[in-house]
C-alpha positions as CSV (number, residue, x, y, z in Angstrom):
1,M,18.6,-93.8,-30.5
2,A,19.5,-90.5,-32.1
3,S,19.6,-87.4,-30.0
4,L,16.7,-84.9,-30.3
5,R,19.1,-82.5,-32.0
6,A,20.0,-85.2,-34.5
7,R,16.4,-86.0,-35.3
8,F,15.7,-82.3,-35.8
9,Y,18.8,-82.1,-38.1
10,R,17.6,-85.0,-40.2
11,K,14.3,-83.3,-40.8
12,L,16.2,-80.2,-41.9
13,L,18.3,-82.3,-44.3
14,R,15.4,-84.0,-45.9
15,H,13.6,-80.7,-46.5
16,Y,16.5,-78.4,-47.6
17,V,19.1,-80.8,-48.9
18,R,17.6,-84.1,-50.3
19,N,14.7,-82.2,-51.9
20,G,16.7,-79.4,-53.3
21,L,20.4,-80.2,-53.7
22,V,20.9,-81.0,-57.4
23,G,18.4,-81.5,-60.3
24,N,18.9,-83.4,-63.5
25,R,21.0,-81.1,-65.7
26,A,24.4,-79.5,-65.6
27,D,22.7,-76.1,-65.1
28,D,21.2,-77.5,-61.8
29,V,24.8,-78.3,-60.6
30,K,25.8,-74.7,-61.2
31,K,22.8,-73.5,-59.2
32,A,23.7,-75.8,-56.4
33,R,27.2,-74.4,-56.3
34,E,25.8,-70.9,-56.2
35,R,23.7,-71.9,-53.1
36,E,26.6,-73.4,-51.2
37,G,27.7,-70.1,-49.6
38,R,24.2,-69.5,-48.2
39,G,23.3,-73.1,-47.4
40,L,21.8,-74.8,-44.4
41,L,25.1,-75.5,-42.6
42,K,26.2,-71.9,-42.7
43,Y,23.6,-71.2,-40.1
44,I,24.1,-74.4,-38.1
45,V,27.9,-74.2,-37.7
46,P,29.6,-70.8,-37.5
47,T,32.7,-70.6,-39.7
48,K,35.8,-68.7,-38.8
49,A,37.2,-66.2,-41.3
50,A,38.7,-67.7,-44.4
51,P,42.5,-68.1,-44.3
52,E,44.7,-66.6,-47.0
53,G,44.6,-69.0,-49.9
54,F,47.4,-69.9,-52.4
55,R,48.0,-71.8,-55.5
56,I,49.6,-75.2,-56.1
57,G,49.9,-74.8,-59.8
58,D,46.4,-74.1,-60.9
59,I,44.8,-75.5,-57.8
60,Y,43.5,-73.2,-55.1
61,A,44.4,-74.4,-51.6
62,E,44.3,-73.2,-48.1
63,W,45.9,-74.2,-44.8
64,Q,43.9,-74.8,-41.6
65,G,45.4,-75.2,-38.1
66,A,48.6,-74.0,-36.6
67,A,51.5,-73.6,-39.0
68,D,53.9,-75.3,-36.5
69,A,51.8,-78.4,-36.0
70,P,54.0,-81.5,-36.0
71,H,51.7,-83.5,-38.3
72,T,49.9,-82.7,-41.6
73,L,46.5,-83.7,-42.9
74,L,45.5,-83.6,-46.6
75,Y,41.7,-83.2,-46.6
76,L,39.6,-84.0,-49.7
77,H,36.1,-82.6,-49.5
78,G,32.9,-84.4,-50.6
79,G,30.1,-83.3,-52.9
80,G,29.5,-86.0,-55.4
81,Y,32.5,-84.7,-57.5
82,M,30.2,-81.9,-58.6
83,V,29.9,-79.5,-55.7
84,G,31.8,-78.7,-52.5
85,S,34.9,-76.6,-51.9
86,P,37.2,-75.6,-49.1
87,T,34.6,-73.2,-48.0
88,T,31.8,-75.8,-47.5
89,H,34.1,-78.0,-45.3
90,R,36.3,-75.3,-43.7
91,H,34.4,-75.5,-40.3
92,M,34.8,-79.2,-40.0
93,V,38.4,-79.3,-41.0
94,Q,39.1,-76.5,-38.5
95,Q,37.6,-78.6,-35.8
96,L,39.7,-81.7,-36.8
97,C,42.8,-79.5,-36.6
98,H,41.9,-78.4,-33.2
99,L,41.2,-82.0,-32.0
100,T,44.3,-83.5,-33.5
101,N,46.9,-80.7,-33.2
102,M,47.5,-81.0,-36.9
103,R,47.5,-78.6,-39.7
104,A,45.4,-79.4,-42.8
105,L,45.7,-78.7,-46.5
106,V,42.4,-78.4,-48.2
107,I,42.3,-78.2,-52.0
108,D,39.7,-77.0,-54.4
109,Y,40.1,-79.9,-56.9
110,R,38.4,-79.6,-60.3
111,L,34.8,-80.7,-60.4
112,A,32.6,-82.5,-62.9
113,P,30.9,-82.1,-65.3
114,E,33.3,-79.5,-66.6
115,N,36.3,-81.6,-65.5
116,P,35.4,-85.3,-65.4
117,F,37.7,-88.2,-64.4
118,P,40.6,-88.2,-63.9
119,A,40.9,-84.4,-63.2
120,A,40.1,-84.7,-59.5
121,I,42.7,-87.5,-59.0
122,E,45.3,-85.5,-60.9
123,D,44.8,-82.5,-58.6
124,A,44.9,-84.7,-55.5
125,E,48.2,-86.3,-56.6
126,Q,49.7,-83.0,-57.5
127,S,48.8,-81.6,-54.1
128,Y,50.2,-84.7,-52.3
129,D,53.4,-84.4,-54.3
130,W,53.6,-80.7,-53.4
131,L,53.4,-81.6,-49.7
132,L,56.3,-84.1,-50.1
133,A,58.3,-81.5,-52.0
134,Q,57.9,-79.1,-49.0
135,G,59.8,-81.7,-46.9
136,I,56.9,-83.2,-45.1
137,D,57.7,-86.7,-43.9
138,P,55.1,-89.2,-45.1
139,S,55.2,-90.8,-41.7
140,K,53.8,-87.6,-40.4
141,L,51.3,-87.2,-43.2
142,F,47.6,-88.3,-43.1
143,V,44.8,-88.1,-45.7
144,A,41.1,-87.9,-45.0
145,G,38.0,-87.3,-47.0
146,D,34.2,-87.5,-46.9
147,S,31.8,-89.0,-49.4
148,A,33.3,-88.4,-52.9
149,G,36.4,-87.1,-51.1
150,G,36.7,-90.4,-49.4
151,G,36.6,-92.2,-52.7
152,L,39.1,-89.8,-54.0
153,T,41.4,-90.5,-51.1
154,L,41.3,-94.2,-52.0
155,A,41.9,-93.4,-55.7
156,L,44.9,-91.3,-54.7
157,M,46.4,-94.2,-52.8
158,Q,46.2,-96.4,-55.9
159,R,47.9,-93.7,-58.0
160,L,50.7,-93.3,-55.4
161,K,51.2,-97.1,-55.1
162,Q,51.3,-97.5,-58.8
163,A,53.9,-94.8,-59.1
164,G,56.0,-96.3,-56.2
165,K,55.6,-93.1,-54.1
166,A,55.6,-93.0,-50.3
167,L,52.2,-93.5,-48.8
168,P,50.8,-91.5,-45.9
169,K,50.6,-92.9,-42.4
170,A,46.9,-93.5,-42.2
171,L,43.5,-92.7,-43.8
172,A,40.2,-91.4,-42.3
173,L,37.1,-91.9,-44.4
174,L,33.8,-90.3,-43.6
175,S,30.9,-92.1,-45.5
176,P,33.2,-92.7,-48.5
177,W,31.6,-93.1,-51.9
178,T,33.4,-96.2,-53.2
179,D,31.1,-97.9,-55.7
180,L,29.8,-95.8,-58.6
181,T,28.3,-98.9,-60.2
182,M,25.6,-98.6,-57.5
183,S,25.7,-102.4,-56.8
184,G,25.2,-102.1,-53.1
185,I,21.9,-103.4,-51.7
186,S,21.7,-100.3,-49.4
187,I,21.0,-98.1,-52.5
188,S,17.5,-99.6,-52.7
189,E,17.0,-100.8,-49.1
190,R,17.7,-97.3,-47.6
191,A,16.2,-95.3,-50.4
192,D,13.6,-93.8,-48.2
193,R,15.7,-93.7,-45.0
194,D,18.5,-91.5,-46.3
195,D,17.7,-87.8,-45.4
196,M,20.5,-86.4,-47.6
197,I,20.9,-88.4,-50.7
198,D,18.1,-89.2,-53.2
199,P,19.4,-92.4,-55.0
200,A,17.5,-91.4,-58.1
201,R,20.0,-88.6,-58.5
202,I,23.1,-90.7,-58.2
203,P,23.3,-91.8,-61.8
204,L,23.6,-88.1,-62.8
205,A,26.7,-87.7,-60.7
206,V,28.2,-90.9,-61.9
207,D,27.8,-90.0,-65.6
208,F,29.1,-86.5,-65.0
209,Y,32.2,-87.7,-63.2
210,R,33.2,-90.9,-65.1
211,G,33.0,-89.4,-68.6
212,D,33.8,-92.1,-71.1
213,A,35.5,-94.4,-68.5
214,P,33.7,-97.4,-67.1
215,A,32.1,-97.0,-63.7
216,D,33.8,-100.1,-62.4
217,D,37.3,-98.7,-63.0
218,P,39.0,-99.0,-59.6
219,L,40.1,-95.4,-59.9
220,I,36.5,-94.4,-60.2
221,S,35.0,-97.1,-57.9
222,P,37.8,-97.8,-55.5
223,L,35.7,-100.6,-53.9
224,F,37.2,-102.8,-56.6
225,A,40.8,-101.7,-56.0
226,D,43.7,-103.9,-54.7
227,F,44.1,-102.8,-51.1
228,S,47.3,-104.7,-50.3
229,D,49.9,-102.4,-48.8
230,F,47.4,-99.6,-48.2
231,P,47.8,-97.5,-45.1
232,P,45.6,-98.3,-42.1
233,M,42.1,-96.8,-42.5
234,F,39.3,-95.8,-40.2
235,V,35.8,-95.7,-41.9
236,Q,32.7,-94.1,-40.4
237,V,29.3,-94.5,-41.8
238,G,25.7,-93.8,-40.7
239,S,23.2,-96.6,-40.5
240,E,20.6,-94.7,-42.6
241,E,22.8,-94.1,-45.7
242,V,22.1,-95.3,-49.2
243,L,25.9,-95.6,-49.4
244,Y,26.1,-97.8,-46.3
245,D,27.3,-100.8,-48.3
246,D,30.0,-98.6,-49.9
247,S,31.7,-98.5,-46.4
248,T,30.9,-102.0,-45.1
249,R,32.1,-103.8,-48.3
250,L,35.2,-101.5,-48.5
251,V,36.3,-102.6,-45.0
252,E,35.6,-106.2,-45.8
253,R,37.7,-106.1,-49.0
254,A,40.5,-104.2,-47.4
255,R,40.7,-106.7,-44.6
256,Q,40.8,-109.6,-47.0
257,A,43.8,-107.9,-48.7
258,G,45.6,-107.7,-45.4
259,C,45.0,-104.0,-44.8
260,S,44.2,-102.7,-41.3
261,A,40.6,-101.4,-41.6
262,R,38.3,-100.3,-38.8
263,L,34.6,-99.7,-39.3
264,Q,32.5,-97.5,-37.1
265,I,28.7,-97.5,-37.7
266,W,26.7,-94.6,-36.3
267,P,23.1,-95.7,-35.6
268,D,20.3,-93.5,-37.0
269,M,22.8,-91.1,-38.6
270,P,22.6,-89.6,-42.1
271,H,25.4,-89.2,-44.6
272,V,28.5,-87.3,-43.3
273,H,26.8,-86.4,-40.1
274,Q,30.2,-85.2,-38.8
275,I,29.7,-81.9,-40.7
276,A,27.0,-80.9,-38.3
277,F,29.2,-81.3,-35.2
278,G,28.1,-77.8,-34.0
279,L,24.5,-78.9,-33.7
280,I,24.5,-82.6,-33.0
281,P,26.4,-84.5,-30.3
282,E,26.9,-87.5,-32.6
283,G,28.8,-85.3,-35.0
284,R,31.2,-84.1,-32.2
285,A,31.7,-87.6,-30.9
286,A,32.5,-88.9,-34.4
287,L,35.2,-86.2,-34.9
288,H,36.7,-87.1,-31.5
289,D,36.9,-90.7,-32.6
290,I,38.7,-89.7,-35.8
291,A,41.1,-87.7,-33.7
292,R,41.8,-90.7,-31.5
293,F,42.4,-92.9,-34.5
294,L,44.9,-90.4,-36.0
295,A,46.6,-90.1,-32.6
296,E,47.2,-93.8,-32.5
297,H,49.2,-93.6,-35.7
298,R,51.4,-90.6,-34.9
299,Q,55.1,-91.0,-34.6
């Protein structure tokens, strides 16, 4: 059973996020971005001062964690490919750096609808290439992402594999969005149970992101990718998510391809509950489990 704090958090999500995150037009996306800096989580989880940012080409990026950390994490934020930024996920990435003794690069990849597929993947690959150009050993490099950032992580792995580039040591995926065709049964089964995502709004995000490309393209819906030779992955998902099947089917398909894939299901938890680690014990515990997974794959 969820903690009292988690039950309270879910009520807040349903009122402030599910019922007011994004409407049905591009203008609503812009309004949602404007609200990000004064959103619910700002008051739940205090965020440290922003680090000094820099540019990787045209991409804004910032480092989190100690500069002399022995391992590096590339973190790709979520937000349906429409919202989100290093600012919205800074507090959680800071906590991951603290738990893992890693430093993390967080990038502000281009968002839809202004920049549809494949802009986000191009930015992720450019940032990954930049890390390698800095002399970072791929065996000491990890990639993580939540929601759309989790899907973007898997799309990045496909691009790297197709180009014959060195892959990172392991992946951590928090409620990854892997199927933009919306074929999972959980979309309908959990439509009323998910406190964060209204499934009626998912088609908007899909159309904004995919542009003219088909939704079943593996780079858009990485559930349909070839997972052979992918790095080991750790997938966390909440039992109440409409995207629940995006995680369970991902792990099943990855295992069928011979990829090491571990699935952790959090009972009674909403989408990306880890981001509320400052309020709910389940969020803190989930981040600790991610840290343990990453520690298992360090050299």
